N, C-alpha and C positions, 0 to 999 in steps of 0.2 A: 812513252809507254802509255797505254790506255788505262785509266782508272775505272773503278766500278761505276757503272751508269753512264760512261762516256761513249760517244759514237765516233767511229773512225771511218776510214775508207771513203771519205768525201773528197772529190777532186776539186781543188780550190785554185783559182788563178788570182795571184796578187800582181796587179799591173800598176806601174808608177811612172811619174814624170819627175825627174830630179835635175836640178841645174848644177849643183855643186857636190852631189853625192850624199847629202844628209837624208833626203827622203828615200833614196835607194837603201841606205842603211836601216831605216825604219822598216821598209818593205822586207828586206832580207831577214831581219829579226822576227817580224811577224810570221814569215814563212817557216823559219826554224822552229819557233814555238808551236805553230800549228802542226808541223811535221812530227814533233815530239809527242803531240797529243793524238797521233795516229792518222792524220790526214795525208793525202797525196797532194803536194803543193808545188806549183810552178810559180816562180817569181821572175817577171820580165818587165823591161821598160815598155811603155805603151807602144812605141814604134815597132817592137818585135813581137808583141802579144797577139795571139789569136784567141777567139772565144769558144771554139768548138770543143765539146766534150767535158765541160766543167759543170759541177753541181752548185758552185757558189763563187762569188767574186768579191775581192777586196781591191778597191781602186783608190790610189792616192796621188797627191800632187804637192809639190812645193808651191808655196803661195808667195807672191810678190805684189805689193801695192794693192792688196785686197782682191787679187785674181789668181785663179788656178793657172798653171801653165797651159798654153793654147793646145798643145798636143794631147794633154790629158782630157780636156773638154771635148776635143775632136774625137778622141777614142770613145768616150761615153756616147756622144751623138751618133757616131758611125755604127756602134754595136748595141744601141739602146734596145732594140727588139729582142735580140738574143740574150741580153743581160737581164732585162726587166722581169723575165719569168722565173728568176732564181733568187735565192738570198743574196743580198748585196750590202756591203758596208763601204763607206767612203771615209778617207782621212786626208787631212791637210797637215803640212808642217810649215811653220813659219815664224811664230813669235820667237824672239830671241831674248836672252837675259835670264836673270834669276827671279824677277818679280812676276807675280801672277796678275797684278793690276798695274795700270798706267798711272801717271802723275795725278790724274783726276779720279782715281779710284775705280776705274772701269776694268772689268775682267778682260784680260788680253785674249783669252781663247774665244770669247764671244765677239770681240772686235775683229778677230782673225778669221771669221767665217767668210769664205770667198763670195764675191758678188754673184757668181754663177750658181751658187748652191740651190736657190729655189728652182732653177731650170733643171739642174742635175737631179734633184729630188723628184720633180715631176716626171722626168724621163725614166728613171730606174727604180724609184721607190725604195731607197736604202733603208735598212733597219736602223742605221745610225750613221752620223757623221762625227768623227772625232778629230780634234785639233791637238797636235803634238808640238812641243817646242822643237826648234831646229838647231842648226849649228852654222857657224861661220868659220871657215879656215881661210885666212887672208891670202894664202898661196893659190887658192882656186878662184879668186875673184876676177871679174873682168876688169879691164882698164878703167872703165867708168866707175865701177864699184870701188876700186882702189882709190880713185880720185875723190869720191864722195867720203870715204873713210878718213881722208886727210883733214877734213873739217870736223870741229868738235861735235856739231849736230850729227854728222855722218857716223862718227864713232859711236854716238849714243844710239842711233838708228840701227847700225850694224855692228854690235859688239862682238868681239872675237871670242870664240869658245864653242864648246859642245854642250848644248842645253837639253839634249834629248834625255828623257827619263826611261831607262831600259826596263825598270820594274813596271812602270805604267804601260809600256808597250806590250810586255809579256801579259799583264793583266787584261789588256784589251783583247789580245789573242785568245785568252782563256774565256772571255766573255763571248767572243764569236763562236768558239767551240761549244759553249753551253747553249747558245741560241740554236746552233745547228742540231744539237742533241734533242732540243725541245720542239724542233720543227715537225 
């Protein structure tokens, strides 16, 4: 429902690249919250997403080893001219665990910024890039990832669990709504 002073009727595309479904879950939640705020929202994997007819874009990717998924980067590069003329937000999902900092006291969200981010920012001029914590379900891991998790260092690198903060995701959707209202 729209509250006083809120703007609706914006057509928003949320496009995502997800390896094990965690990033897809974030995209779906963002879409649900923005829909509840009165927007018309389509949520699609980047392989199935088209960019025509949208007023705003939210593009996200799972991040592995400091990189966005290749298909997400390719989506932005392919559609950069169509996307750049509209409000754009980017998000990544990747850090795992319950700690906000690593063993050396460095912020995990800052460390989790994808190496492609400067090029993505130059291409589409996003209003913001947000890093969300992700999830690991051992049943969805590849053979190589399962083998890595057998090692103590691998279990530390890939801890099992869902570390997504749904309140944070909803709040970011409300931030996007507020920025659209002020545009």
